[in-house]
C-alpha positions in Angstrom: 0.0 0.0 0.0 1.6 3.3 -1.1 1.6 6.2 1.4 2.4 9.8 0.8 2.6 12.8 3.1 0.9 16.2 2.4 2.8 18.6 4.5 0.6 21.7 5.2 2.4 25.0 5.7 0.6 28.2 4.5 -2.1 26.2 2.6 -4.6 25.3 5.3 -7.5 24.2 3.0 -9.0 21.3 1.2 -10.4 23.3 -1.8 -7.9 23.9 -4.7 -4.9 22.5 -2.8 -2.4 21.2 -5.3 -0.4 19.6 -2.5 -3.3 17.5 -1.2 -4.5 16.6 -4.6 -1.1 15.4 -5.8 -0.5 13.5 -2.6 -3.8 11.7 -3.0 -3.1 10.9 -6.7 0.3 9.6 -5.7 -0.7 7.0 -3.1 -3.6 5.0 -1.7 -3.3 6.6 1.7 -2.2 10.1 2.7 -0.9 11.7 5.9 -2.2 15.3 6.1 0.5 16.6 8.3 1.0 19.9 10.1 4.1 20.5 12.3 4.0 23.2 14.9 7.3 24.6 14.0 9.6 25.2 16.9 12.0 27.1 14.6 9.5 29.7 13.7 8.4 30.1 17.3 11.9 31.0 18.2 12.0 33.8 15.6 9.1 35.7 17.3 7.0 35.5 14.2 4.2 33.6 16.0 2.3 36.3 18.0 -1.1 36.2 19.7 -3.2 37.4 16.8 -1.7 35.0 14.2 -1.6 32.2 16.8 -5.4 32.5 17.5 -6.1 32.6 13.7 -3.8 29.6 13.1 -5.5 27.6 15.9 -8.9 28.3 14.3 -7.6 27.4 10.9 -6.1 24.1 12.0 -9.3 23.1 13.8 -11.4 23.9 10.7 -9.0 21.9 8.4 -9.2 18.9 10.7 -13.0 19.1 10.6 -12.9 19.2 6.8 -10.6 16.2 6.6 -12.7 14.3 9.1 -15.8 15.0 6.9 -13.9 13.1 4.2 -12.9 10.2 6.4 -9.5 11.5 7.4 -7.9 13.8 10.0 -5.1 16.2 10.5 -2.0 14.7 11.9 -0.2 17.2 14.2 3.4 17.0 15.4 5.5 19.6 17.3 9.2 20.3 16.8 11.6 20.8 14.0 9.6 20.5 10.7 12.3 18.5 8.9 12.9 16.0 11.7 9.2 15.5 12.4 8.3 15.1 8.7 11.0 12.6 8.2 9.9 10.7 11.3 6.3 10.5 10.0 7.5 9.4 6.6 9.5 6.6 8.2 6.7 5.5 10.5 4.2 5.2 7.7 6.6 4.1 5.0 5.7 7.1 2.8 7.9 7.3 -0.3 7.0 10.9 -1.2 6.4 14.2 0.7 4.5 17.0 -1.0 4.8 20.6 0.1 3.9 24.1 -1.2 6.9 26.1 -2.3 7.7 29.1 -0.1 9.6 32.3 -0.8 11.1 33.4 2.4 14.7 32.5 3.2 13.5 30.4 6.2 11.0 28.4 4.0 13.6 27.8 1.2 16.2 26.6 3.7 13.7 24.3 5.3 12.8 22.9 1.9 16.5 22.3 1.1 17.0 20.5 4.4 13.9 18.4 4.0 14.9 17.3 0.5 18.4 16.3 1.6 17.1 14.4 4.7 14.5 12.6 2.7 16.9 11.7 -0.1 19.2 10.1 2.6 16.3 7.8 3.4 15.6 7.2 -0.3 12.4 9.2 -0.2 11.4 12.1 -2.4 10.3 15.7 -1.9 7.9 17.2 -4.4 7.5 21.0 -4.3 4.3 22.7 -5.7 5.0 26.3 -6.7 1.5 27.1 -7.8 -0.1 26.7 -4.3 0.5 30.0 -2.4 0.3 32.5 -5.3 -1.7 32.6 -8.5 1.4 32.9 -10.6 4.5 31.1 -9.3 7.2 33.4 -8.1 9.8 32.5 -10.8 7.4 32.1 -13.7 7.8 35.6 -15.1 11.1 37.3 -15.7 12.1 40.4 -17.7 13.9 40.2 -21.0 17.6 40.6 -20.7 20.5 38.6 -19.5 20.8 38.1 -15.7 17.4 39.5 -14.8 15.7 37.1 -12.5 12.6 39.1 -11.4 10.6 42.2 -12.1 11.6 45.2 -10.0 8.7 47.5 -11.2 5.1 46.5 -10.9 3.6 47.9 -14.2 5.6 45.7 -16.6 5.2 42.8 -14.3 1.4 43.3 -14.3 1.3 43.3 -18.1 3.0 39.9 -18.2 1.0 38.6 -15.2 -2.4 39.5 -16.9 -1.6 37.2 -19.9 -0.1 34.3 -17.9 -2.0 31.1 -18.3 -3.0 30.4 -14.7 -3.6 26.8 -13.7 -7.2 25.5 -13.3 -8.9 25.1 -9.9 -8.5 21.7 -8.2 -11.6 20.2 -6.7 -11.7 19.3 -3.0 -11.2 15.6 -2.6 -14.3 13.5 -1.6 -12.2 11.1 0.5 -8.9 11.4 2.3 -7.9 7.9 3.6 -5.3 8.3 6.4 -3.0 5.4 7.7 -2.7 4.7 11.4 -0.2 7.2 12.7 0.3 9.0 16.0 -0.9 12.6 16.3 -0.6 15.2 19.0 -3.7 17.2 20.0 -4.7 20.2 17.9 -2.9 23.3 19.3 -4.8 26.0 21.1 -4.0 29.7 20.7 -2.4 29.9 24.1 -0.2 26.9 23.4 1.2 28.6 20.3 1.8 32.1 21.8 1.4 33.8 25.1 -0.6 36.9 25.4 -4.1 38.0 24.4 -5.2 38.5 20.8 -6.9 41.7 19.6 -10.5 42.1 20.8 -12.0 42.1 17.3 -9.8 39.5 15.6 -11.6 37.7 12.8 -12.3 33.9 13.0 -9.8 31.8 11.1 -10.4 28.8 8.9 -11.4 27.8 5.4 -15.1 27.6 6.2 -15.1 31.3 7.3 -13.0 32.2 4.3 -15.4 30.7 1.8 -18.4 32.3 3.6 -16.7 35.7 3.3 -15.7 35.0 -0.3 -19.4 34.3 -1.3 -20.5 37.5 0.5 -17.8 39.5 -1.2 -18.5 38.3 -4.7 -22.3 38.7 -4.3 -22.2 42.5 -4.2 -19.4 44.5 -2.5 -16.8 43.6 -5.2 -18.6 45.5 -7.9 -18.0 48.8 -6.0 -14.4 48.1 -5.1 -12.9 50.3 -7.8 -14.7 53.4 -6.5 -14.7 52.7 -2.7 -11.6 50.7 -1.8 -9.7 53.8 -0.5 -12.8 55.2 1.3 -11.7 54.6 4.9 -15.1 55.0 6.5 -16.8 52.7 4.0 -14.9 49.6 5.0 -15.2 48.5 1.4 -12.2 46.1 1.1 -12.6 42.3 1.0 -10.9 41.6 4.3 -9.7 38.3 2.7 -6.0 38.9 3.3 -5.7 36.9 6.5 -7.3 33.9 4.7 -4.9 34.3 1.8 -1.9 34.5 4.2 -2.8 31.3 6.0 -3.9 29.6 2.7 -7.4 29.1 3.9 -8.4 30.6 0.6 -6.6 29.8 -2.7 -5.3 32.9 -4.6 -5.8 31.0 -7.9 -9.5 30.2 -7.1 -10.0 33.8 -6.0 -8.5 35.1 -9.2 -10.7 32.9 -11.4 -13.8 33.9 -9.5 -12.9 37.6 -9.6 -12.2 37.5 -13.3 -15.6 35.9 -13.7 -17.2 39.2 -12.5 -17.6 41.6 -15.4 -17.2 45.0 -13.7 -14.6 47.6 -12.9 -14.5 46.6 -9.3 -13.3 43.1 -10.2 -10.6 44.5 -12.4 -9.3 46.7 -9.6 -9.4 43.8 -7.2 -7.5 41.5 -9.6 -4.8 44.2 -9.7 -4.4 43.9 -6.0 -3.9 40.1 -6.3 -1.2 40.8 -8.8 0.5 43.1 -6.3 0.5 40.2 -3.9 2.2 37.9 -6.5 4.6 40.7 -7.4 5.9 41.0 -3.8 6.3 37.3 -3.6 8.4 37.1 -6.7 10.6 40.0 -5.4 11.2 38.2 -2.1 11.9 34.9 -3.8 14.6 36.5 -5.8 15.9 38.8 -3.1 15.3 37.2 0.3 17.5 39.8 2.0 14.8 42.3 1.2 12.9 41.0 4.3 15.3 42.9 6.5 17.7 45.0 4.3 17.0 47.9 1.9 16.1 46.7 -1.6 17.4 49.9 -2.9 19.7 51.6 -0.3 19.1 55.4 0.0 21.8 55.9 2.7 19.2 57.1 5.1 20.2 58.5 8.5 17.1 57.3 10.4 16.2 58.9 13.7 16.0 56.9 16.9 13.0 58.7 18.4 11.7 56.5 21.1 8.9 58.9 22.3 7.7 59.5 18.7 7.7 55.8 18.0 5.7 55.1 21.1 3.2 57.8 20.2 2.8 56.4 16.7 2.3 52.9 18.0 -0.3 54.0 20.5 -2.3 56.2 18.2 -1.5 59.6 19.8 0.5 61.5 17.2 -1.9 64.4 17.1 -2.9 63.6 13.5 -6.4 62.0 13.7 -6.4 59.8 10.6 -3.0 58.3 11.5 -4.1 57.7 15.1 -7.4 56.1 13.9 -5.4 53.7 11.7 -3.1 52.6 14.5 -6.0 52.1 17.0 -7.8 50.0 14.4 -4.7 47.9 14.1 -4.6 47.3 17.8 -8.3 46.5 18.1 -8.7 44.3 15.0 -5.2 43.1 14.1 -6.0 44.4 10.7 -6.3 47.7 8.8 -7.2 48.6 5.2 -4.5 49.2 2.6 -5.0 53.0 2.5 -4.6 53.2 6.3 -1.4 51.2 6.1 0.0 53.5 3.6 -0.8 56.6 5.7 0.6 55.1 8.9 3.7 53.9 7.2 4.4 57.2 5.4 4.0 59.1 8.6 6.5 57.0 10.4 9.1 56.8 7.7 8.8 60.1 5.9 7.3 62.5 8.5 9.0 61.2 11.6 11.9 59.8 9.6 12.1 56.5 11.5 13.5 53.3 10.0 10.9 51.3 8.1 12.0 48.1 10.0 10.7 49.6 13.2 7.2 50.0 11.7 7.3 46.7 9.9 8.1 44.9 13.1 5.2 46.6 14.9 2.9 45.6 12.1 4.1 42.0 12.3 3.5 42.0 16.0 -0.2 42.7 15.4 -1.3 42.0 11.8 -3.2 38.8 11.5 -2.3 38.8 7.8 1.3 39.8 8.4 3.8 38.0 6.2 7.3 38.9 5.1 6.6 39.3 1.4 3.7 41.7 1.6 4.4 43.4 4.9 8.1 44.1 4.5 8.0 45.0 0.8 5.0 47.3 1.2 6.9 49.1 4.0 9.9 49.4 1.7 7.7 50.7 -1.1 6.4 53.5 1.2 9.8 54.2 2.7 11.3 54.7 -0.7 13.9 51.9 -0.3 11.8 49.4 -2.3 10.3 49.2 -5.7 8.4 52.6 -5.7 9.5 54.6 -8.7 8.9 57.8 -6.7 11.0 57.1 -3.6 10.7 60.5 -2.1 7.0 61.0 -2.2 5.5 62.0 1.2 1.8 61.4 2.0 0.5 64.5 3.9 -1.9 63.1 6.5 -4.2 66.2 6.5 -4.6 66.1 2.8 -5.1 62.3 2.8 -7.7 62.6 5.6 -9.8 65.2 3.6 -9.6 63.0 0.5 -10.3 59.5 2.0 -12.2 60.4 5.1 -13.9 63.6 4.1 -16.8 63.3 6.6 -14.5 62.3 9.5 -16.5 59.1 10.0 -13.4 56.9 10.2 -11.8 59.1 12.7 -14.9 59.3 14.9 -15.2 55.5 14.8 -11.7 54.9 16.3 -11.1 58.1 18.3 -13.9 58.4 20.8 -12.4 61.6 22.2 -13.2 63.3 18.8 -16.6 61.7 18.2 -18.6 64.9 18.9 -16.6 67.0 16.4 -17.9 67.8 12.9 -15.8 66.9 9.8 -14.5 70.5 9.4 -13.2 70.6 13.0 -11.7 67.1 12.8 -9.6 68.1 9.8 -8.5 71.3 11.7 -7.5 69.5 14.9 -3.7 69.4 14.2 -3.8 73.2 13.6 -5.7 74.1 16.8 -4.0 76.3 19.3 -3.7 75.5 23.0 -6.8 77.3 24.0 -9.0 75.6 21.3 -7.5 72.3 22.3 -8.2 72.7 26.0 -11.5 71.0 25.8 -10.2 68.0 23.9 -8.6 64.9 25.5 -6.4 64.6 22.5 -2.6 65.3 22.1 -1.0 68.1 20.2 0.9 67.1 17.0 4.2 65.5 17.8 5.8 67.0 14.7 5.1 69.9 12.3 4.5 68.5 8.8 6.7 71.0 7.0 9.5 70.5 9.5 9.1 66.7 9.2 9.3 66.9 5.4 12.4 69.1 5.5 14.1 66.8 7.9 13.3 63.8 5.6 14.8 65.6 2.6 17.9 66.6 4.5 18.3 63.1 6.0 18.0 61.4 2.6 20.4 63.9 1.2 18.2 64.9 -1.7 
């Protein structure tokens, strides 16, 4: 009886999962395996918000497998050691895994291939599992160019790429007799409390949200995705990050909607793939400047704390940071505003902001988080590296009625829109009745300091 292992990583689903489908095709019995990775836990990447979402997702995956006659096999420890141990215990000849792009994932894959080969077993990597277009599938013309460094030409090629078809969820998943640990709880994965309004994890919730998104809100995405008060984005990013939802299936379904909103949404999926192909080619970009600007970043502890706590004196920035704390999530426009304020107005190292986001974002991953931060900081792929987003102008444009600010800053809830937009300019007397801080920086002075520090 042939046995194979389907090693789940960031693909916690049964629908459109090439790893699971290939493992079932390869053998009569399959071990659906998840290893609680002690290596990742030591890096500090597993934080309360993502731990809670992961625990939900694993429980939901186990339930889906049990509905198909199987179960999720859980082990704890080093992924390579535990996977090889399971393969030896069950006599599995092949292990299937989704290809990752981070340096950690690539090294883990290399170790696993070598260890399995030593036991005369095989590792098969599926590169079309975590992105719609595999990271290395598109490269620019020209000798020695291994990835696209600018989004627009990448997107033109991405649009015409022949994306694989959607794989059906298996009807049955026969699992051999093999030992399993209990499903992990959030507390066993990370100490600390998650954000109060954290979304529920898992494929079931992902597919429910997907149906709701496609049935109506998607059509208005083009006009409303930057409207902070409208909350008109999909909120599917956590489910994509954990692989509870297939980016390939999502792309096919979005392309099936004939409206401008779908077109704009597809472009965002392309941005996700773009960042993955950059990180795959340049893994150092997770922590080092993709394009060094020789910045002289400030070490401004009090300013950083004010930014983290949502008390900079600029209402739209503070609203964004308080939403992050409460939900473990924030819309893309809010991320851009908060990141620009830290890096361009306060002139603080993008790595400080990226680390804080990773401490809280339920959808935080190295490719999208780090490279978006670099894009805003001007050390990444942005073709206008010195642009500065003025928070007052951005607030008037994307929260004109002040509704987003009032939602997250209760101390300003009784102010009308005109007053909210004037808050940073109020004098001490006018501010006396507000329980809200004065601005920690003058915008003009901040912009001048940034230009001087970058040496433009």
